[in-house]
Wavefront OBJ file of the C-alpha trace (Angstrom):
o trace
v 0.108 0.006 0.212
v 1.944 3.186 -1.170
v 1.086 6.583 0.862
v 3.109 9.312 2.455
v 3.987 9.559 6.061
v 2.139 12.438 7.841
v 3.357 14.364 10.985
v 1.370 16.404 13.005
v 3.028 19.848 14.378
v 2.304 20.452 17.821
v 2.919 24.086 18.726
v 1.859 26.585 21.267
v 2.231 30.532 20.364
v 4.063 29.931 17.582
v 6.549 27.620 19.401
v 7.230 24.244 18.122
v 7.265 21.234 20.848
v 10.255 19.214 20.653
v 8.238 16.218 20.461
v 7.254 16.998 16.753
v 11.202 17.112 15.614
v 11.365 13.707 17.032
v 8.404 12.629 15.369
v 9.835 14.324 12.020
v 13.128 11.959 12.695
v 10.820 8.983 12.909
v 8.675 10.026 9.917
v 12.337 10.461 7.757
v 13.431 6.856 9.042
v 10.307 5.559 7.426
v 9.743 7.664 4.580
v 13.415 6.528 3.400
v 12.766 2.833 3.861
v 9.318 2.848 2.179
v 10.493 5.315 -0.529
v 7.329 8.038 0.198
v 7.277 11.473 0.752
v 7.169 13.148 4.659
v 4.891 15.795 5.122
v 4.564 17.844 8.124
v 0.857 19.264 8.717
v 0.183 22.104 10.898
v -3.419 23.622 11.859
v -3.821 26.454 13.883
v -3.674 30.707 13.550
v -0.515 32.587 12.379
v 1.798 29.917 11.211
v 4.113 31.912 9.738
v 6.819 31.732 12.473
v 5.972 27.577 12.738
v 6.739 26.968 9.109
v 9.849 28.659 9.214
v 11.214 26.736 12.441
v 10.164 23.505 10.872
v 12.012 23.973 7.497
v 15.139 21.557 7.170
v 14.378 19.049 9.653
v 13.746 16.365 7.354
v 10.017 16.883 5.643
v 9.726 17.174 1.927
v 6.753 19.151 2.265
v 4.655 21.627 4.885
v 0.916 21.833 4.585
v -0.475 24.693 6.845
v -4.064 25.001 7.522
v -4.301 28.292 9.050
v -7.856 30.036 10.737
v -8.623 32.638 13.183
v -11.069 29.523 14.144
v -8.608 26.945 15.249
v -7.191 29.190 17.663
v -9.455 28.080 20.061
v -10.763 25.417 18.624
v -12.192 22.023 20.296
v -10.237 18.779 19.901
v -13.201 17.385 17.481
v -12.937 20.191 15.149
v -9.201 19.944 15.225
v -9.447 16.156 14.447
v -11.995 16.784 11.727
v -10.155 19.341 9.752
v -7.254 17.319 10.026
v -8.966 14.399 8.849
v -10.151 16.516 5.956
v -6.970 17.561 5.070
v -5.153 14.443 5.170
v -7.861 12.102 3.783
v -6.848 13.235 0.045
v -3.238 12.508 0.976
v -3.759 8.765 1.357
v -1.353 8.706 4.124
v 0.417 5.387 4.871
v 0.825 6.492 8.407
v 0.066 10.079 10.802
v 2.286 10.295 13.255
v 0.768 12.301 16.575
v 2.775 13.140 19.624
v 1.408 11.120 22.675
v 0.925 14.387 24.519
v -2.325 15.618 26.167
v -3.252 16.917 22.960
v -1.940 13.480 20.961
v -4.131 11.319 23.289
v -7.358 13.408 22.421
v -6.639 13.545 18.812
v -5.380 10.087 17.841
v -8.469 7.936 17.863
v -10.488 10.611 16.503
v -8.125 11.162 13.794
v -7.818 7.599 13.411
v -11.907 6.962 13.048
v -12.504 9.870 10.587
v -9.913 8.447 8.356
v -10.969 4.455 8.782
v -7.303 3.968 10.044
v -5.820 1.803 13.022
v -5.019 3.674 16.322
v -1.818 2.930 18.081
v -1.310 4.762 21.182
v 1.463 5.224 23.906
v 3.854 3.907 21.427
v 7.822 4.157 21.911
v 9.411 2.518 18.683
v 8.374 2.200 15.216
v 10.700 0.753 12.935
v 10.830 -1.753 9.068
v 11.845 -5.139 9.948
v 11.721 -7.935 7.199
v 9.560 -5.851 5.192
v 6.835 -5.161 7.854
v 6.761 -1.960 10.210
v 6.917 -2.660 13.471
v 5.332 -0.845 16.521
v 6.416 -0.929 19.902
v 4.103 -0.265 23.051
v 4.470 -0.730 26.840
v 2.412 -2.773 28.459
v 1.399 -3.929 32.312
v 2.502 -1.131 33.301
v 5.642 -0.548 31.155
v 7.113 -4.066 32.369
v 6.822 -5.635 29.057
v 6.453 -4.518 25.713
v 4.391 -5.958 22.781
v 5.578 -5.558 19.295
v 2.370 -4.789 16.380
v 3.243 -5.950 13.011
v 1.579 -3.972 10.170
v 1.685 -5.673 6.797
v 1.272 -3.615 3.377
v -2.555 -3.286 4.077
v -2.365 -1.660 7.285
v -2.472 2.122 7.798
v -2.258 3.887 11.172
v -2.469 7.017 13.501
v 0.708 5.933 16.205
v 1.291 8.118 18.830
v 4.776 8.071 20.119
v 5.625 9.511 23.312
v 8.342 12.081 23.647
v 11.856 10.697 23.866
v 11.136 7.793 21.595
v 13.466 9.295 18.894
v 16.364 11.880 18.671
v 15.659 15.049 16.314
v 17.534 14.950 13.493
v 19.930 17.459 12.898
v 18.709 20.646 10.702
v 19.740 20.703 7.404
v 19.928 23.652 4.292
v 17.344 21.637 2.562
v 13.796 23.671 2.435
v 10.361 22.124 1.930
v 7.710 23.097 -0.263
v 4.710 24.682 1.576
v 1.339 24.421 0.154
v -1.610 26.090 2.223
v -5.083 24.497 2.340
v -8.251 26.324 3.161
v -11.013 24.694 5.503
v -14.149 26.144 6.387
v -13.536 25.613 10.215
v -17.129 27.193 11.138
v -19.013 24.743 8.569
v -17.862 22.031 10.846
v -20.159 21.314 13.713
v -19.177 20.690 17.762
v -20.633 19.926 20.707
v -18.120 21.528 23.055
v -15.957 24.834 22.704
v -12.657 26.058 23.969
v -13.618 29.550 26.107
v -9.887 30.488 27.165
v -6.632 29.001 27.649
v -4.955 29.760 30.867
v -1.701 28.977 32.400
v -1.128 27.446 35.644
v -0.049 29.913 38.320
v 3.622 29.805 39.176
v 4.879 28.227 42.044
v 7.785 28.792 44.555
v 9.987 27.191 42.150
v 10.116 26.301 38.032
v 11.513 22.632 37.865
v 12.136 22.833 34.116
v 14.834 25.743 34.578
v 16.763 23.507 36.618
v 19.968 21.944 35.543
v 19.895 19.460 38.395
v 16.274 18.019 39.659
v 16.668 15.367 42.400
v 13.150 13.426 42.167
v 11.469 11.787 45.297
v 8.814 9.034 44.731
v 6.169 6.919 46.880
v 9.080 4.528 47.734
v 9.913 6.879 50.271
v 7.151 5.757 52.251
v 6.067 8.908 54.177
v 5.856 12.551 53.878
v 8.507 13.319 57.100
v 11.214 11.098 54.804
v 11.174 13.664 51.837
v 13.570 15.516 53.374
v 16.452 13.148 53.149
v 16.102 13.825 49.574
v 15.483 17.440 49.942
v 18.798 17.574 51.452
v 20.603 15.653 48.461
v 18.878 18.002 45.971
v 20.353 21.075 48.330
v 23.988 19.580 48.220
v 23.994 19.496 44.576
v 22.380 22.695 43.793
v 19.381 21.340 42.372
v 15.785 21.581 43.165
v 13.244 18.562 44.402
v 10.802 17.378 42.414
v 8.861 14.177 42.699
v 6.249 11.798 40.843
v 2.576 11.951 40.710
v 1.567 9.719 44.038
v 3.653 12.208 46.206
v 1.565 14.666 44.832
v -1.822 12.839 45.214
v -1.199 12.064 48.611
v -0.690 15.937 49.408
v 3.257 15.793 50.269
v 4.315 17.909 47.763
v 3.017 20.805 45.353
v 1.650 20.518 41.877
v 4.369 22.443 40.617
v 7.211 20.053 41.696
v 5.352 17.025 39.892
v 7.369 15.313 36.597
v 4.919 13.419 34.470
v 2.816 13.615 31.758
v 0.167 15.385 33.984
v 3.058 17.392 35.056
v 6.038 19.269 34.105
v 9.018 18.055 31.541
v 12.322 18.428 32.469
v 15.335 18.113 30.434
v 18.305 18.725 33.165
v 21.841 17.912 33.115
v 21.252 15.311 35.673
v 18.307 13.710 36.940
v 18.406 11.636 40.010
v 15.191 9.574 40.718
v 14.469 8.285 44.326
v 12.261 5.430 44.995
v 10.154 6.104 41.763
v 9.154 2.699 40.261
v 9.212 4.744 36.613
v 5.425 4.446 35.370
v 5.096 5.608 31.729
v 3.656 8.626 32.761
v 6.802 9.970 35.063
v 8.943 8.662 32.040
v 7.287 10.761 29.729
v 8.247 13.943 31.719
v 11.963 13.154 32.376
v 13.465 10.616 29.879
v 14.919 13.221 27.493
v 17.158 14.323 30.311
v 20.669 14.513 29.634
v 22.019 11.999 32.330
v 19.421 9.698 34.351
v 20.630 8.644 37.777
v 18.425 5.662 39.427
v 18.310 4.540 42.862
v 15.235 1.974 43.704
v 15.863 -1.013 45.828
v 13.481 -3.100 43.306
v 15.928 -4.447 39.874
v 13.162 -4.670 37.913
v 11.490 -1.416 37.983
v 10.779 0.374 34.688
v 13.154 3.374 35.499
v 16.176 1.111 35.132
v 15.189 1.029 31.330
v 15.670 4.635 30.834
v 18.476 5.174 33.667
v 22.198 5.849 32.667
v 23.232 4.840 35.696
v 21.346 2.389 38.281
v 21.829 1.793 41.905
v 19.737 -0.611 43.393
v 19.488 -0.470 46.991
v 18.351 1.104 50.197
v 17.466 4.554 49.585
v 17.776 5.834 53.319
v 21.417 4.335 53.088
v 22.770 5.572 49.611
v 21.234 9.037 49.352
v 22.830 10.334 52.846
v 25.954 8.948 51.476
v 25.661 10.800 48.621
v 24.747 14.130 50.281
v 27.704 13.702 52.527
v 30.102 12.933 49.464
v 28.034 16.247 47.687
v 29.037 18.536 50.541
v 32.369 17.271 50.976
v 33.251 17.856 47.545
v 31.761 21.382 47.797
v 34.042 22.338 50.852
v 37.076 21.214 49.150
v 36.287 23.280 45.886
v 36.102 26.627 48.333
l 1 2 3 4 5 6 7 8 9 10 11 12 13 14 15 16 17 18 19 20 21 22 23 24 25 26 27 28 29 30 31 32 33 34 35 36 37 38 39 40 41 42 43 44 45 46 47 48 49 50 51 52 53 54 55 56 57 58 59 60 61 62 63 64 65 66 67 68 69 70 71 72 73 74 75 76 77 78 79 80 81 82 83 84 85 86 87 88 89 90 91 92 93 94 95 96 97 98 99 100 101 102 103 104 105 106 107 108 109 110 111 112 113 114 115 116 117 118 119 120 121 122 123 124 125 126 127 128 129 130 131 132 133 134 135 136 137 138 139 140 141 142 143 144 145 146 147 148 149 150 151 152 153 154 155 156 157 158 159 160 161 162 163 164 165 166 167 168 169 170 171 172 173 174 175 176 177 178 179 180 181 182 183 184 185 186 187 188 189 190 191 192 193 194 195 196 197 198 199 200 201 202 203 204 205 206 207 208 209 210 211 212 213 214 215 216 217 218 219 220 221 222 223 224 225 226 227 228 229 230 231 232 233 234 235 236 237 238 239 240 241 242 243 244 245 246 247 248 249 250 251 252 253 254 255 256 257 258 259 260 261 262 263 264 265 266 267 268 269 270 271 272 273 274 275 276 277 278 279 280 281 282 283 284 285 286 287 288 289 290 291 292 293 294 295 296 297 298 299 300 301 302 303 304 305 306 307 308 309 310 311 312 313 314 315 316 317 318 319 320 321 322 323 324 325 326 327 328 329 330
């Protein structure tokens, strides 16, 4: 089955999310092996900056659907617009980021286009003539490999960090503008406004060192052990969702799909098992150090350095070493 590879561009206020460039890398890999074109599709309002930022990132063509009505369009409207534009292209695969927006759009687009929907994926590759999509299952303890043959097409939602963005080149992609009558598309809901969450006492997304604590800490009082390590390293304290759910730390310190995405130079995970929702928010960190007593914890699958043991023995020792090193450097 012929058909180009279509990548949906995720952007906010003219800034493209890093997941889009990772999708383009995945799409370029597929397009080269299947000998088809790679097309980037951006919808929204005031897209000039978006199209400029996309150039040189591997696509053969950029399709823009611009309308003021798309600025605050509900997900159901966006899905219909995307399907309307994509249908004449007859794409083999549509690549979407497994973000909050992608979670909503993926199944809707697949229904409109009559394609398979594969969500929460961590890899897509060509193997023995078949396209293989990898998905974590059973709380990321094992992975399922789904084979798609020549007659299969799919909307594939990939996790952030699944691919490394390709280095930009001087190659310029052709730009095509498509007009859609957005006002004529029926909607059962509408977006009234988009508001940003109030800033807390710290912005963990800007920290170069993040020390994160999970429910493996046991009790709220023991969080101070991890906080001392963060202070000794000159970093900030963060956490996984269960810690926020029980009220031990505020939400602005949460890392994960429903929290903040961080990309520090060093990320230290203490007592964090590594559920997929958490990995989504930190797997792009430059150096990941995991401390957990469970040798089978999923966090070790993304860690550059893994330490299996009691964090109440390991963390104080690290804190002491960090403080001694800081004192010697003065």
